[in-house]
C-alpha positions in Angstrom: 168.1 245.4 109.6 166.1 247.3 107.0 163.0 247.2 109.2 165.0 248.5 112.1 167.9 250.7 111.4 168.5 253.7 109.2 171.1 253.4 106.5 172.9 256.1 104.4 175.1 255.8 101.4 178.6 257.1 101.8 179.7 259.7 99.2 181.9 258.0 96.7 185.5 259.1 96.2 186.3 260.4 92.7 188.4 257.3 92.0 185.6 254.9 92.9 183.2 253.3 90.5 179.5 253.3 91.5 179.7 249.5 92.1 182.4 250.0 94.6 180.5 252.2 97.0 180.3 250.8 100.6 176.9 250.8 102.3 177.0 251.9 105.9 175.7 248.8 107.6 175.6 248.5 111.4 179.1 248.2 112.6 180.3 249.3 109.1 183.6 250.5 110.3 184.3 247.2 112.0 183.3 245.3 108.9 185.7 247.5 106.8 188.6 246.8 109.1 187.7 243.1 109.1 187.7 243.0 105.3 190.9 245.0 105.2 192.6 242.4 107.4 191.4 239.4 105.4 191.1 240.5 101.8 194.1 241.3 99.6 191.8 243.4 97.4 191.2 246.1 100.0 193.5 248.6 101.6 192.4 251.3 104.0 194.5 254.0 102.2 196.9 254.2 99.4 196.5 255.1 95.8 195.0 252.5 93.6 193.7 250.4 96.6 190.4 248.9 95.5 187.5 249.7 97.8 185.1 247.1 99.1 182.6 246.3 96.5 179.3 245.3 98.1 175.6 245.5 97.4 173.4 248.6 97.3 172.4 250.1 100.6 169.4 249.0 102.6 166.6 251.4 103.4 164.5 251.4 106.5 160.7 251.2 106.6 160.5 254.9 107.2 162.7 255.7 104.2 161.3 253.3 101.6 160.8 255.0 98.2 160.3 254.1 94.6 164.0 254.6 94.0 164.9 251.9 96.5 162.8 249.0 95.2 162.6 245.6 96.7 164.7 244.1 93.9 167.7 246.4 94.7 167.8 245.7 98.4 170.6 243.5 99.8 170.9 241.8 103.2 174.5 240.6 102.8 176.0 243.3 105.0 173.6 242.5 107.8 174.2 238.8 107.4 177.9 239.4 108.0 177.0 241.4 111.1 174.8 238.5 112.3 177.5 235.9 111.7 180.1 237.9 113.5 177.8 238.3 116.5 176.7 234.7 116.5 179.6 232.6 117.6 177.3 230.0 119.3 173.7 228.9 119.1 173.1 231.0 122.2 174.5 234.2 120.6 172.6 233.5 117.4 169.3 233.2 119.3 170.1 236.3 121.5 170.8 238.3 118.4 167.6 237.1 116.7 165.8 238.1 119.9 167.3 241.6 119.8 166.3 242.1 116.2 162.8 240.9 116.7 162.3 243.2 119.7 163.6 246.1 117.6 161.2 245.3 114.9 158.2 245.4 117.2 157.7 241.7 117.9 156.3 240.9 121.4 158.2 238.5 123.6 156.1 235.7 125.0 156.8 233.3 127.9 156.1 229.6 127.4 155.2 229.3 131.1 152.4 231.9 130.9 149.1 232.3 129.2 149.2 234.0 125.8 146.9 236.8 124.8 147.2 237.1 121.0 145.3 239.0 118.4 145.1 239.1 114.6 147.7 241.4 113.1 150.1 240.8 116.1 153.7 239.8 115.9 155.2 237.5 118.6 158.0 235.2 119.5 159.5 233.1 122.3 162.8 231.4 122.9 163.6 228.1 124.5 166.9 227.4 126.2 168.2 230.6 124.5 169.2 228.3 121.6 165.9 227.9 119.8 163.2 230.4 118.8 159.8 230.5 117.3 158.5 233.8 115.9 155.1 234.4 114.2 152.9 237.1 112.7 149.1 236.5 112.6 147.1 237.6 109.6 144.3 240.0 110.1 141.9 237.6 108.5 143.0 234.5 110.3 140.3 232.2 111.5 140.5 228.8 113.3 141.5 226.1 110.9 143.6 228.3 108.6 147.2 227.3 108.1 150.6 228.2 109.2 153.3 229.1 106.7 156.6 228.2 108.3 160.3 228.4 107.5 162.4 226.3 109.8 166.2 226.2 110.2 168.7 225.5 112.9 171.1 227.6 115.0 173.8 225.0 115.8 176.9 224.1 113.8 179.6 221.4 114.2 182.2 222.6 116.7 184.3 221.6 119.7 182.8 221.9 123.1 184.5 221.9 126.5 184.1 218.8 128.5 182.6 219.1 132.0 186.1 218.6 133.3 188.3 220.3 130.8 191.5 221.0 132.7 194.6 218.9 131.8 198.3 219.4 131.5 200.8 217.8 129.1 204.5 218.3 128.6 204.5 221.7 130.3 201.3 223.0 128.6 197.9 223.8 130.0 195.4 221.9 127.8 191.7 222.2 127.4 189.8 218.9 126.9 187.1 219.1 124.3 184.4 216.8 122.8 183.4 216.9 119.2 179.9 218.1 118.4 178.4 217.0 115.1 180.2 215.8 112.0 182.8 218.4 111.5 185.8 218.5 109.2 188.0 218.3 112.2 191.3 218.7 110.4 190.3 222.2 109.5 190.4 223.2 113.2 194.2 222.7 113.4 196.4 225.8 113.3 193.5 228.2 113.7 193.2 231.1 116.1 190.5 229.8 118.4 188.7 231.1 121.4 185.7 230.4 123.6 182.1 231.5 123.7 178.9 230.3 125.2 176.9 230.7 128.3 177.6 230.9 132.0 175.4 230.6 135.1 176.5 233.3 137.6 175.6 233.4 141.3 174.4 236.8 142.6 175.0 238.2 146.1 171.4 237.5 147.1 171.7 233.9 146.2 169.9 234.0 142.9 171.4 232.9 139.6 171.6 234.7 136.3 172.1 233.4 132.8 174.8 235.3 130.9 176.4 234.9 127.5 180.2 235.3 127.1 182.5 235.7 124.2 186.3 235.9 124.4 187.1 237.8 121.2 190.9 237.5 121.3 192.7 234.3 120.2 192.9 232.1 123.3 193.4 228.5 122.1 195.2 226.7 119.3 195.4 223.1 118.2 198.9 222.9 116.6 199.5 220.4 113.9 202.6 218.1 113.9 205.5 219.3 111.8 206.1 217.4 108.6 209.6 216.6 109.8 208.0 214.4 112.4 205.3 213.0 110.1 206.9 212.5 106.7 204.1 210.5 105.2 201.2 212.8 106.1 200.8 214.1 102.5 200.7 210.6 101.0 198.9 208.6 103.7 196.6 211.4 104.7 196.1 213.4 107.9 194.3 211.1 110.3 194.2 212.6 113.8 193.0 210.8 116.8 190.1 212.9 117.9 190.6 212.1 121.6 194.3 212.6 121.9 195.3 214.9 119.0 192.5 217.4 119.0 193.2 219.1 122.4 193.7 222.8 122.3 196.5 224.3 124.3 195.8 227.3 126.5 199.1 228.4 128.0 202.5 227.2 129.2 202.4 225.6 132.6 203.5 228.0 135.3 206.7 227.2 137.2 205.3 226.1 140.6 208.7 226.8 142.3 208.9 230.4 141.0 208.0 233.1 143.7 206.3 235.0 140.9 203.7 232.3 140.3 200.2 233.6 140.9 197.6 231.2 142.2 195.2 232.5 139.6 197.4 231.4 136.7 198.9 228.2 138.1 198.2 224.8 136.8 195.0 223.1 138.0 194.8 221.0 141.1 193.1 217.7 140.9 189.8 219.2 142.2 189.6 221.9 139.5 187.1 221.1 136.7 188.6 223.9 134.6 192.0 225.7 134.7 192.0 228.6 137.2 193.6 230.7 134.5 190.6 230.1 132.2 188.1 230.8 135.0 189.9 234.1 135.7 189.6 235.1 132.1 185.9 234.3 132.1 185.3 236.2 135.3 187.2 239.2 133.9 185.0 239.1 130.8 181.8 238.8 132.8 182.7 241.2 135.5 182.1 238.8 138.4 184.1 236.8 140.9 185.5 233.4 139.9 183.7 231.8 142.8 180.4 233.2 141.5 180.6 231.2 138.3 178.4 228.2 139.0 178.3 226.5 135.6 179.8 226.9 132.1 178.7 225.7 128.7 181.3 226.8 126.2 182.1 226.2 122.5 185.5 226.5 120.9 185.1 229.1 118.2 187.2 230.4 115.3 188.1 234.1 115.8 188.5 235.0 112.1 185.6 237.3 111.2 183.1 236.6 108.4 183.9 238.6 105.3 183.4 239.0 101.6 186.0 237.3 99.3 186.8 236.4 95.8 188.2 238.6 93.0 184.9 240.5 92.8 183.9 240.1 96.4 181.2 237.7 95.2 181.7 235.1 98.0 181.0 235.0 101.7 183.9 233.4 103.7 182.7 232.4 107.2 182.2 229.8 109.8 178.7 228.6 110.7 177.1 229.4 107.3 175.5 226.0 107.9 173.0 227.0 109.0 173.1 230.6 110.2 172.8 231.9 106.7 169.4 230.1 106.3 168.3 231.2 109.8 169.1 234.9 109.1 167.4 234.9 105.7 164.3 233.3 107.2 164.2 235.7 110.1 164.8 238.8 108.0 162.1 237.7 105.5 159.5 237.3 108.3 160.4 240.7 109.7 160.3 242.5 106.4 157.1 240.6 105.3 155.4 242.1 108.3 157.0 245.5 108.3 153.8 247.6 107.8 150.2 247.0 109.0 149.0 246.5 105.4 151.4 243.5 105.1 149.0 241.4 107.2 145.7 243.1 106.3 144.7 240.5 103.8 146.5 237.5 105.2 144.4 234.5 106.3 147.4 232.4 107.6 150.0 232.7 110.3 153.5 233.4 109.1 156.2 231.7 111.2 159.9 231.1 111.7 161.2 228.2 113.8 164.9 228.0 114.6 166.0 224.9 116.4 169.1 223.7 118.1 170.9 220.3 117.9 170.1 219.5 114.3 173.7 218.5 113.8 173.3 215.7 116.3 169.9 214.4 115.4 167.5 217.0 116.9 166.4 214.8 119.8 166.4 217.3 122.6 164.3 219.8 124.5 165.4 222.5 122.2 165.6 220.5 119.0 163.2 219.9 116.1 162.4 216.5 117.6 160.6 218.2 120.5 157.0 219.3 119.9 157.9 223.0 120.4 156.6 224.3 117.1 153.4 222.2 117.1 152.6 223.2 120.7 153.0 226.8 119.6 150.6 226.3 116.7 148.0 224.8 119.0 148.4 227.6 121.6 148.0 230.2 118.8 144.8 228.6 117.6 143.5 228.3 121.1 144.3 231.9 122.0 142.7 233.3 118.9 139.7 231.0 119.2 139.1 232.3 122.8 138.6 228.7 123.8 140.3 225.3 123.7 140.6 224.2 120.1 139.4 220.7 119.3 141.3 218.2 117.4 139.2 218.9 114.3 140.1 222.6 114.2 143.8 222.0 114.8 143.9 219.1 112.3 142.4 221.4 109.6 145.1 224.0 110.4 147.9 221.5 109.9 146.4 220.3 106.7 146.4 223.8 105.4 149.9 224.5 106.6 153.2 224.4 104.7 156.8 224.1 105.9 160.0 225.2 104.2 162.9 223.3 105.7 165.9 225.6 105.0 169.3 224.1 105.3 172.5 224.7 103.3 173.0 222.6 100.2 176.0 221.0 98.5 177.2 223.1 95.6 179.2 221.2 93.0 182.9 221.3 93.9 185.0 222.2 90.8 187.8 219.8 91.9 185.4 216.9 92.7 182.6 217.2 90.2 182.3 213.4 90.1 180.8 213.5 93.7 177.6 215.0 92.2 175.0 213.3 90.1 175.7 214.6 86.6 172.3 216.2 86.0 171.9 217.7 89.5 175.0 219.9 90.2 173.9 223.1 92.0 176.3 226.0 91.5 176.8 229.1 93.6 175.0 232.3 92.7 172.1 230.5 90.9 169.3 230.4 93.5 167.9 228.1 96.2 168.5 224.4 95.8 165.4 222.2 96.2 166.5 218.8 97.6 165.0 215.5 96.6 165.5 212.0 97.9 163.3 209.0 97.0 164.1 207.4 100.3 162.7 210.4 102.2 166.0 211.7 103.6 164.5 215.0 102.4 160.8 215.7 102.8 160.2 217.2 99.4 157.5 215.8 97.2 156.3 216.5 93.7 153.5 218.7 95.1 155.6 220.7 97.6 158.4 221.2 95.1 155.9 222.5 92.6 154.3 225.0 95.0 157.7 226.3 96.2 158.9 226.7 92.6 155.7 228.4 91.7 156.5 231.1 94.3 159.9 231.6 92.6 158.4 231.6 89.1 155.9 234.4 89.9 158.8 236.5 91.3 161.3 235.7 88.6 163.7 234.0 91.0 165.9 231.1 89.9 165.9 227.7 91.6 168.0 224.5 91.3 167.5 220.9 92.2 169.7 218.3 93.9 169.7 214.5 94.3 172.5 212.5 95.7 174.2 209.8 93.6 172.8 206.3 94.0 176.2 205.0 95.1 176.6 207.6 97.9 174.8 208.1 101.2 172.5 211.0 101.7 172.4 213.4 104.6 169.1 214.6 106.1 167.5 217.7 107.7 164.9 218.7 110.2 162.4 218.5 107.2 161.5 214.8 107.6 161.3 215.1 111.4 158.8 217.9 111.3 156.9 216.6 108.3 156.3 213.2 110.0 155.6 214.8 113.4 152.0 215.8 112.6 151.9 215.4 108.9 152.7 218.9 107.5 153.5 219.4 103.8 157.2 220.1 103.6 159.8 221.1 101.0 163.6 220.9 101.7 165.7 223.6 100.2 169.0 225.4 100.9 171.6 227.8 99.7 174.4 226.1 97.8 177.8 226.2 99.5 181.3 224.7 99.5 183.4 223.4 102.4 180.3 222.3 104.4 181.2 221.6 108.0 184.6 223.1 107.7 185.7 225.7 110.3 185.5 228.2 107.3 182.8 227.7 104.7 181.9 229.5 101.5 178.7 230.5 99.7 177.7 233.0 97.1 176.7 236.5 98.0 173.9 236.6 95.3 172.4 233.4 96.7 171.8 235.1 100.1 169.7 237.8 98.6 167.9 235.3 96.4 167.0 233.2 99.4 165.8 236.2 101.3 163.6 237.3 98.4 162.3 233.8 97.9 161.4 233.4 101.6 159.8 236.8 101.7 157.8 236.0 98.5 156.7 232.7 100.2 155.2 234.6 103.1 153.5 237.2 100.9 152.1 235.0 98.1 151.8 231.4 99.2 148.2 231.7 100.4 147.0 232.7 96.9 149.1 230.0 95.2 148.1 227.2 97.5 144.3 227.7 96.9 144.8 227.1 93.1 145.9 223.5 93.6 143.7 220.6 94.6 145.3 217.2 95.3 143.0 215.1 97.5 139.6 216.4 96.6 
């Protein structure tokens, strides 16, 4: 991160153009090898091989200068790092936690009293899959508002069933359940693996919560050969999600062979998961198989996130919905509070809220349907007021508050333009998309749209608008859930993308930087903009 790490520009080769210089992001060598593997436009060596063309380098807080202006900064490389670390909602939250700690934010415990002060930066996690971070303005007083950007950490995927072990036709299979509304046909013939969290028993009888990620290809859902399904291209691919979407793990060991190892043999009827799989997990965690008390694992695509397109203008990745929004919001908060003077004249509280389970309705302990964010707001007000805040004080704070619900948007598909309303066709690389729906599937109103666009106007940032066709259904976001929870003004927006809910999605590189700048501008200037508009008095 710009607020955390130190970045240097590599010296260009004589054959390179200035636009083709590679910034040295964290894990840059890994990103270079990743891009070399998945982009035909990049070769490690060889005359004439075109180098990776990315954005200008980031600068740290300690190295900011007039030559590295805010307009020239890019977070695309760091987003790629974040995506490649965040295979699951747990890893996304853990990586956000790491970055916040490195930026000087203080970790809070929901189970303890909070001692907060103006100018302080804090955060807490819940279930290690949701997170709330906030920075308190130096001039905050009880009744002042909260300026929030909310997103979600989960994405459609396959999850292991509590009893995943099964065997078919000589193969060890792993039973899964579908999570969210994925484009499940895209999961066939992919190099898949497992990641998630494990509860491990210690020698003293206590338990620890550990994250695990098997980076090598471990699973695969093979498609049926066309020779055995001649009409698939005319009738369509219509897999049965219970019987056809089962990844294979290995060939079943020959039970009669003297070389058969108990660790790799097929499961007995009492095994919830294949012993072979459990051994792989224990090797990765460095513990005994019998010490693994519980597992919660997602099936993940192993192909790394990377730049793509003829000019490296696209981001090809899984989980862009909605980790791209989550990272832009997180980074904007960190960079908007990078120096003491950033909060010196702020009267509000700047906040990021990242929730789990949006893809399945948000009704969970760690989802937006829980009162997590609003409880945090109340506790912040109470701590700063040095006493219990009455309903009047907290109600005034909510009335002064504003929420940006950030979730990816539907860019117009060049092969299916008729799926978009003809006057509202967002395109990639043209800025954040403000979402409207008269039936309140999105929480945007004329007022909230105006205020959010005014932030963009002042900073010369482009925006787009989207409404769904009248003859099509409309999706929703956490925006209406949070807006109706306590009555907070809300705008729904997102980065335009294609292939939403596919195992591999696509968005524009420029839009990531625009979203970051828009979110950062929101934190820095919304207080002054909001006071200029009167609606109810």
